[in-house]
PLY file of the C-alpha trace (Angstrom):
ply
format ascii 1.0
element vertex 295
property float x
property float y
property float z
element edge 294
property int vertex1
property int vertex2
end_header
8.31 22.59 -30.90
8.04 19.11 -32.38
4.75 17.42 -31.61
4.00 13.71 -31.73
1.37 12.55 -34.20
-1.88 11.15 -32.84
-0.91 7.55 -33.68
2.23 7.73 -31.53
0.40 9.48 -28.71
-2.34 6.86 -28.77
0.26 4.08 -28.61
1.95 5.68 -25.60
-1.39 6.22 -23.84
-2.38 2.62 -24.55
0.86 1.34 -23.05
0.47 3.56 -19.99
-3.15 2.62 -19.26
-2.18 -1.06 -19.58
0.22 -0.56 -16.68
3.55 -0.44 -18.49
6.34 1.50 -16.71
7.85 4.58 -18.31
11.09 2.84 -19.32
9.28 0.03 -21.14
6.87 2.47 -22.79
9.83 4.53 -23.97
11.49 1.48 -25.56
8.36 0.16 -27.25
7.22 3.53 -28.62
10.81 4.52 -29.53
10.60 7.91 -27.82
12.49 9.49 -24.94
11.49 9.01 -21.30
10.84 12.73 -21.04
8.30 12.47 -23.85
6.47 9.65 -22.10
6.52 11.48 -18.78
5.18 14.67 -20.36
2.33 12.77 -22.03
1.56 10.99 -18.74
1.26 14.36 -17.01
-0.92 15.86 -19.75
-3.20 12.81 -19.95
-3.46 12.58 -16.16
-4.50 16.22 -15.80
-7.04 15.99 -18.64
-8.56 12.77 -17.29
-8.74 14.14 -13.74
-10.73 17.14 -14.96
-13.05 14.92 -17.03
-13.69 12.46 -14.20
-14.49 15.30 -11.81
-16.94 16.82 -14.31
-18.71 13.66 -15.46
-18.75 11.22 -12.54
-21.39 12.91 -10.42
-25.07 12.53 -9.71
-24.59 8.75 -9.54
-27.78 6.95 -8.47
-26.12 4.38 -6.27
-27.56 2.14 -3.56
-24.47 0.43 -2.14
-21.01 1.99 -1.90
-17.85 0.31 -0.66
-14.72 2.26 0.33
-11.20 1.04 0.98
-7.54 2.00 0.57
-4.43 0.45 -0.98
-0.82 1.08 0.02
2.18 1.94 -2.14
5.22 4.18 -1.77
7.15 6.87 -3.60
10.96 6.90 -3.84
11.38 4.89 -0.63
9.33 3.42 2.18
8.58 5.74 5.07
10.99 3.97 7.42
13.88 4.53 4.96
13.24 8.20 4.10
15.45 9.55 6.87
18.54 7.90 5.40
17.61 8.38 1.73
19.64 10.70 -0.48
17.83 13.64 -2.10
14.36 12.35 -1.27
11.75 14.49 -3.09
8.72 16.08 -1.51
5.90 13.66 -0.59
8.32 10.71 -0.61
7.37 7.72 1.50
4.14 5.80 1.93
1.26 6.70 -0.39
-2.30 5.51 0.05
-4.88 5.43 -2.74
-8.40 5.80 -1.36
-11.36 4.84 -3.51
-15.13 4.46 -3.27
-17.02 2.11 -5.58
-20.64 1.65 -6.53
-21.15 -2.02 -5.76
-23.81 -2.66 -8.42
-22.31 -0.93 -11.48
-18.69 -1.33 -10.23
-18.13 2.35 -11.10
-15.32 4.09 -9.23
-17.19 7.16 -8.06
-14.42 8.80 -6.04
-10.70 8.55 -5.32
-7.91 10.48 -3.66
-4.19 9.97 -3.13
-2.53 10.90 0.16
-1.49 9.59 3.54
-3.51 7.52 6.02
-4.54 10.41 8.23
-8.03 11.45 9.23
-7.79 14.47 6.91
-7.42 12.21 3.87
-10.36 10.08 5.01
-12.47 13.22 5.29
-11.45 14.19 1.78
-12.51 10.88 0.23
-15.78 10.80 2.20
-16.77 14.38 1.40
-15.93 13.84 -2.27
-17.92 10.59 -2.33
-20.92 12.32 -0.75
-20.83 14.96 -3.49
-20.83 12.31 -6.24
-23.99 10.38 -5.28
-27.55 11.57 -5.85
-29.38 9.21 -3.49
-29.15 7.89 0.06
-26.66 5.03 0.07
-25.60 2.12 2.21
-21.87 2.54 2.88
-19.43 -0.13 4.01
-15.83 0.45 5.13
-13.29 -1.41 7.23
-12.95 -0.77 10.94
-10.40 2.06 10.82
-11.55 4.47 13.53
-11.00 7.65 11.45
-13.80 6.59 9.09
-16.42 7.23 11.77
-15.76 10.97 12.05
-15.24 11.34 8.30
-18.54 9.65 7.37
-20.44 11.60 10.02
-19.14 14.93 8.74
-19.56 14.13 5.05
-23.08 12.65 5.07
-24.51 14.39 8.15
-26.23 11.17 9.15
-28.03 10.78 5.80
-26.48 7.38 5.14
-26.85 3.77 6.22
-23.35 2.99 7.45
-21.79 -0.26 8.58
-18.25 -1.52 9.22
-16.76 -4.87 8.32
-14.38 -5.80 11.14
-11.66 -8.36 10.43
-9.73 -10.34 13.02
-6.18 -11.37 12.17
-3.82 -13.98 13.52
-0.23 -14.87 12.72
1.40 -14.39 9.27
0.45 -17.11 6.78
4.06 -17.80 5.70
6.39 -20.27 7.35
8.68 -19.19 10.16
11.80 -17.29 9.15
12.47 -14.68 6.48
9.53 -15.79 4.31
7.00 -14.65 6.93
8.32 -11.08 6.60
6.36 -10.61 3.38
3.40 -12.83 4.22
0.04 -11.33 5.15
-1.55 -12.11 8.47
-4.17 -14.81 8.46
-7.76 -13.57 8.66
-9.35 -15.61 11.44
-12.83 -14.16 11.14
-15.04 -11.16 10.39
-17.82 -9.29 12.13
-20.40 -6.83 10.78
-21.36 -3.83 12.88
-24.08 -1.29 12.09
-22.85 2.20 12.96
-25.86 4.39 12.19
-28.86 4.41 9.92
-30.51 1.14 8.93
-27.96 -0.85 6.90
-29.03 -4.24 5.56
-26.51 -6.55 7.19
-26.65 -9.10 4.35
-25.31 -6.39 2.01
-22.41 -5.36 4.25
-19.10 -6.23 2.61
-15.99 -4.87 0.91
-15.20 -7.72 -1.48
-15.86 -5.68 -4.63
-13.59 -2.78 -3.72
-10.90 -5.21 -2.53
-11.05 -6.96 -5.90
-10.55 -3.56 -7.52
-7.51 -3.03 -5.28
-6.11 -6.29 -6.58
-6.74 -5.14 -10.14
-4.82 -1.94 -9.41
-1.86 -3.86 -8.01
-1.83 -6.24 -10.96
-2.56 -3.60 -13.61
-0.08 -0.87 -12.62
3.60 -1.60 -12.45
4.07 1.08 -9.79
2.05 -1.01 -7.33
4.05 -4.21 -7.81
5.73 -5.21 -4.57
9.41 -6.19 -4.18
10.58 -4.60 -7.44
12.29 -1.35 -8.46
9.28 -0.22 -10.50
8.14 2.09 -7.74
7.16 5.71 -8.40
9.93 8.27 -8.09
7.56 11.27 -7.98
4.26 11.44 -6.14
2.72 13.52 -8.95
3.44 10.87 -11.58
2.05 8.21 -9.24
-1.19 10.18 -9.01
-1.36 10.65 -12.80
-0.96 6.89 -13.32
-3.81 6.22 -10.89
-6.06 8.69 -12.72
-5.33 7.00 -16.06
-6.17 3.63 -14.52
-9.54 4.85 -13.23
-10.31 6.56 -16.55
-9.76 3.32 -18.45
-11.53 1.29 -15.77
-14.66 3.46 -15.87
-14.94 4.42 -19.55
-12.82 2.12 -21.77
-13.10 -1.35 -20.28
-16.10 -3.55 -21.07
-17.20 -5.52 -18.03
-17.73 -9.18 -18.92
-20.84 -9.60 -16.76
-22.44 -6.21 -17.46
-21.41 -6.36 -21.17
-20.82 -2.63 -21.18
-18.47 -0.15 -19.58
-19.01 0.76 -15.95
-19.79 4.36 -16.90
-22.53 3.14 -19.23
-23.94 0.85 -16.54
-24.08 3.77 -14.10
-25.64 6.14 -16.66
-22.59 8.41 -16.70
-21.73 7.72 -20.37
-23.73 6.60 -23.39
-20.92 5.09 -25.47
-17.86 2.89 -25.34
-14.64 4.85 -25.06
-11.29 4.00 -26.62
-7.78 5.11 -25.71
-7.92 7.45 -28.70
-10.65 9.37 -26.86
-8.19 9.97 -24.02
-5.80 11.44 -26.58
-8.64 13.67 -27.79
-9.10 14.94 -24.23
-5.43 15.89 -24.12
-5.68 17.66 -27.48
-8.74 19.61 -26.34
-6.98 20.63 -23.12
-3.95 21.82 -25.07
-6.11 23.90 -27.40
-7.97 25.46 -24.47
-4.76 26.36 -22.63
-3.61 29.97 -23.04
-0.87 30.37 -25.62
2.36 32.17 -24.85
2.73 35.49 -26.60
5.69 36.04 -28.86
8.38 38.66 -28.30
7.37 42.29 -28.58
8.49 43.95 -31.74
8.33 47.61 -32.51
6.46 48.54 -35.60
8.69 49.97 -38.27
7.88 53.54 -39.23
0 1
1 2
2 3
3 4
4 5
5 6
6 7
7 8
8 9
9 10
10 11
11 12
12 13
13 14
14 15
15 16
16 17
17 18
18 19
19 20
20 21
21 22
22 23
23 24
24 25
25 26
26 27
27 28
28 29
29 30
30 31
31 32
32 33
33 34
34 35
35 36
36 37
37 38
38 39
39 40
40 41
41 42
42 43
43 44
44 45
45 46
46 47
47 48
48 49
49 50
50 51
51 52
52 53
53 54
54 55
55 56
56 57
57 58
58 59
59 60
60 61
61 62
62 63
63 64
64 65
65 66
66 67
67 68
68 69
69 70
70 71
71 72
72 73
73 74
74 75
75 76
76 77
77 78
78 79
79 80
80 81
81 82
82 83
83 84
84 85
85 86
86 87
87 88
88 89
89 90
90 91
91 92
92 93
93 94
94 95
95 96
96 97
97 98
98 99
99 100
100 101
101 102
102 103
103 104
104 105
105 106
106 107
107 108
108 109
109 110
110 111
111 112
112 113
113 114
114 115
115 116
116 117
117 118
118 119
119 120
120 121
121 122
122 123
123 124
124 125
125 126
126 127
127 128
128 129
129 130
130 131
131 132
132 133
133 134
134 135
135 136
136 137
137 138
138 139
139 140
140 141
141 142
142 143
143 144
144 145
145 146
146 147
147 148
148 149
149 150
150 151
151 152
152 153
153 154
154 155
155 156
156 157
157 158
158 159
159 160
160 161
161 162
162 163
163 164
164 165
165 166
166 167
167 168
168 169
169 170
170 171
171 172
172 173
173 174
174 175
175 176
176 177
177 178
178 179
179 180
180 181
181 182
182 183
183 184
184 185
185 186
186 187
187 188
188 189
189 190
190 191
191 192
192 193
193 194
194 195
195 196
196 197
197 198
198 199
199 200
200 201
201 202
202 203
203 204
204 205
205 206
206 207
207 208
208 209
209 210
210 211
211 212
212 213
213 214
214 215
215 216
216 217
217 218
218 219
219 220
220 221
221 222
222 223
223 224
224 225
225 226
226 227
227 228
228 229
229 230
230 231
231 232
232 233
233 234
234 235
235 236
236 237
237 238
238 239
239 240
240 241
241 242
242 243
243 244
244 245
245 246
246 247
247 248
248 249
249 250
250 251
251 252
252 253
253 254
254 255
255 256
256 257
257 258
258 259
259 260
260 261
261 262
262 263
263 264
264 265
265 266
266 267
267 268
268 269
269 270
270 271
271 272
272 273
273 274
274 275
275 276
276 277
277 278
278 279
279 280
280 281
281 282
282 283
283 284
284 285
285 286
286 287
287 288
288 289
289 290
290 291
291 292
292 293
293 294
């Protein structure tokens, strides 16, 4: 089987982590779409394993959690009339938890907006931190049960409650895509002893904006949406890998992984390619056809 050289693989990975869609990556790298998709899958799996192994024991003080919406194949309201909709088509939510001080993404999960998914992100976040934290989320009611079960009360937890009014756009068709106007916020301590001055979700919301700007799959009102939920998840993993290990924060002047003590060096996209190579070498090889020994 023909195998791409490391230079070509690094170029494809660099295009993917910079948010380019598969079609554009295929044209720029002069390879087939299947090649790009295969490399996205391999890189996503390798990065997911590495993030799960390395991003743990984080000594965090303040953690913010939030979610961002996207969709696969079609929006949930249009799935019933869609032709040949794949499994997991419809709305997809990316849940993430961030260390406010180092900006490190300590946990993430991709799923629906049910209480089960909230429990997953909270239990995973609890397993990543090594100290008691102050946690801030929005006012979604399912967070309360999820945080209680994940941290068993060993957390200072507060909610930031937002009040919304009418859409900000003018009357008519433009208001259909306009967000509602935020008329005010309120901070509410749920349990523990959270410091109310530190209650906020601005950092994780800025990261959500970075995701929407940095990944073509999250761009609204275009046809760049994900066609498979698995590929959507792989793209998110690549984004978080670059965000944590390869991107130098202008204020911190180091990567977020270095600021959090998770890594001791600056990563490059070539290192992601090395992860893929190592995973391929560790994978079991297929045995060749059985041949009888000649007498």
